[in-house]
N, C-alpha and C positions, 0 to 999 in steps of 0.2 A: 504494500500500500504506500502510495506516495504522500508527501507532506500536504499537498493541496487537499487530498481526500480526507486525511486526518483532521485538518483544520476545518473543513466543511462540516464534518460530523462532531467536532469538538471533543475528540478522543485521542488517546495515545496508542501507539503501536502495541504496547504492553496490554492494554485493555482489550484488544481484539485478537491478539495472538492465540492461535488454536481454535478460534471460533469458526463455525461453518459460515460461509459467505452470507446466507440468508438470515443469520443470527446477528449480523453486525448492525451498527446504528444507521447505516444508510437505508436499511430496509424496514424501518419502524413506522413508516407512514406511506400511504394510507394503511389502515389496519390489515388489509389483506396482502400487502406488498411482499412480506416475507414468504408466505405460502405460494404466492404467484411465482416468485423467483425460484423457490424450491422445485415447483412443478416444471418450470422452464428448463432448469438444469437437468432434471430427470429426463425430460423429453429429448433434449439435445444429446444426452449420454446414451439413452437406450434406443432411440429411433433415428439418431443421426440427423435430426432436423435443426435448421437455424430458426431461432425464435426471436422475434422483434416486436416491441411494443413501446408506447409512450408511458412514462411513469413520472410521478412527482416525488420529490424528496424535500424534507425540511432541513435547513442548515442549523447550525448550533445556535443561531439567533432567532430561529423560528420562521425564517423567510422560506417561502415555498418556491422551489425551482423545478422546471420541467425538463425531462430528458428523453431522448430517443435512445432506447436501450436495445441491445441485441446480444445474443449469446450464440456462439457457433461451436459445433462439435469439432474436436480435434481428431484428425484422421491420420493414419499411417498407411504404409504400403499394403497391409492386409485388410484395411477398412473398405467397405463397399462404396 
């Protein structure tokens, strides 16, 4: 995680080290954000699909930011 992302969430690297990505502060808003991300990761990993959607995140000051988010499966020579 880079410094800009940590500053945005108002957290330290130590606070998120070892956390699953969907359990980090970036995914605490809206209420279903964490579960939506978990499902997107699962779909990318199991079905090999790229997932893309718009999402909102609250920064450490409570300002709402909009993002175009995507997650892509990582493939190797044996992947379909």
